[in-house]
N, C-alpha and C positions, 0 to 999 in steps of 0.2 A: 479495212475501212476504219477511219478514226471515229472516236466517240467523245461526246461532252457529257460530263457528270455534273449535274446541278444539285447541290444540297441546300434545301430550304429549312432553316432552323428558326423556331419560334423564340423570340426574345421579349422579355418583360422589363419595363422600367418601373422600379418600385420607389414610392415616396418615403419620407421619413417615418410614416406610421405603418409601413410595411404593406401598403395597398398598391395594387397595380394601377399605374396612371397611364401607361401606354403599352400596347402590345403590337409587335411588328414581326416581320420575317426578315431574316438576313440570308441572302443567296451567296453561295460560294460555287465557283465553277472550276472544273479540272478537265483538261483534255488528255486523252490517251490514244495510242495508235491502234490497239486491237480490242476485240470483244473480250478476250481473256483478261487483258489489263483492266478493262472497264468493270468486269465482274469482280476482280480482285480488289479494286479500289472501293467498290460498293460494299464488299464484305468487310473491309477494314473500317468503313464508316458505321457499321452495325456492331459497335463494341460495348454497348451498355449491358447491364445485367439482364438476363432473360432473353437476349436477342440471338442466342445460339440457333434457334429454329429458323430465324430470318436469314442468318448467314448461310445456313445449310440450303435454303431455298433460292438463293440468288441466281444460281445457274438456270433454274426453271423460270424464274420471274423475268430475268434479263436475257432476251434472245437477240438475234441479229437486228431486229427492228427496235431494240431498246426495251425499256420497261420502267415501271415506277415501283419503288419499295417504300412502304409506309402508309400512314404515318407510324413512326416508331413510338415507343412509350413516352419519349420526351417531346413528341410532336414533330420531329424532323421527318422530312420527305426527301427521298433520293430519286432523282430522275436521270435515266441514262438514255441518250438520244444519239443516233448515228449522224455524222456530218457527211452529207451526200456530195457536197461540192465546196471547194474553196474559192473565194474571190480574191486571189492574190493580185496586188497592184504594185 
């Protein structure tokens, strides 16, 4: 079954005084063919300092029904969801 991995990363717009003037999330999506590929992609996204424990737990967190990892220390959230059906046209 294919999976979609959505990575939601917090971004800040900083003004000339160093103050946050806008805070938003940027979503990035990746599609993979198998659960193993989804887990491997999620592990690769947990590459910051101190995230070794999270990488180790990905197989437990992300099962056949998907799963959510995070928020990571930088505020990133990784969501893995199965694609049940394609609407090919």
